[in-house]
C-alpha positions in Angstrom: -1.3 4.7 -8.1 -4.5 3.4 -6.6 -5.0 5.3 -3.4 -8.7 5.2 -2.5 -9.7 6.8 0.8 -9.1 4.5 3.8 -12.2 3.1 5.4 -10.5 3.5 8.8 -7.4 4.9 10.5 -6.8 1.8 12.7 -3.0 1.8 12.7 -0.3 4.3 13.7 3.2 4.1 12.2 4.6 1.8 15.0 1.7 -0.6 14.6 2.2 -0.7 10.8 5.9 -1.3 11.2 5.3 -4.2 13.7 2.6 -5.8 11.5 4.7 -5.5 8.3 8.2 -6.2 9.7 9.4 -2.8 8.5 11.2 0.2 10.1 8.9 3.1 10.8 11.2 5.4 8.9 10.8 3.2 5.8 7.0 3.6 6.1 7.4 7.3 6.4 9.6 7.3 3.3 6.9 5.4 1.4 4.4 8.0 2.4 6.8 10.9 1.3 7.2 9.2 -2.1 3.4 8.6 -2.3 3.7 4.8 -2.5 1.3 4.7 0.4 -1.1 7.1 2.0 -0.9 8.2 5.6 -3.4 10.5 7.3 -2.9 12.8 10.3 -5.2 12.2 13.2 -4.6 14.1 16.4 -1.0 14.8 15.4 -0.3 11.1 14.7 0.2 9.6 11.3 -2.3 6.8 10.8 -3.5 4.4 8.1 -6.1 1.8 7.5 -6.3 -1.7 6.3 -5.7 -0.9 2.6 -2.4 0.7 3.5 -1.5 -2.2 5.8 -2.2 -4.7 2.9 -0.1 -2.5 0.5 2.8 -2.5 3.0 2.6 -6.3 3.4 2.6 -6.6 -0.4 5.8 -4.4 -0.5 7.4 -6.5 2.2 6.6 -9.7 0.2 8.0 -8.3 -3.0 11.2 -7.3 -1.2 11.8 -10.3 1.1 10.4 -13.3 -0.9 11.1 -12.0 -4.4 14.3 -10.1 -3.6 13.0 -7.0 -5.3 15.2 -3.9 -4.8 13.5 -0.9 -3.1 13.9 1.2 -6.3 11.7 -1.3 -8.2 8.8 -1.2 -5.7 7.0 1.9 -7.1 7.1 0.5 -10.7 5.9 -3.0 -9.7 3.1 -1.6 -7.4 2.0 0.7 -10.2 1.8 -2.3 -12.7 0.0 -4.4 -10.1 -2.5 -1.6 -9.4 -3.1 -1.2 -13.2 -3.6 -4.9 -13.6 -6.1 -5.1 -10.8 -8.0 -2.1 -12.1 -8.2 -3.8 -15.6 -9.3 -7.0 -14.1 -12.0 -5.2 -12.1 -13.2 -3.4 -15.2 -13.3 -6.6 -17.2 -15.4 -8.3 -14.5 -17.8 -5.4 -14.5 -18.1 -5.6 -18.3 -18.7 -9.3 -18.1 -21.4 -8.9 -15.4 -23.3 -6.4 -17.6 -23.7 -9.0 -20.4 
């Protein structure tokens, strides 16, 4: 999965949950299963905007597309790979 380092640690678990419409325990489970990355800061689990966007993507997949939770890791992995391939293709085109 594409887990680049966060540029910030702006959000704690409760803020992420509120902004994504998720239960904090669900977010912790996504962290335990390495679907998202959380960082410890002063004893508090925190994340930045990349993780926020990833959680919102998960929420959209589940709510709007009725994707079961068990399919989330597979779909996110495929989307990450697609985005990486698109980025690489753009970089190759820019060189020529």
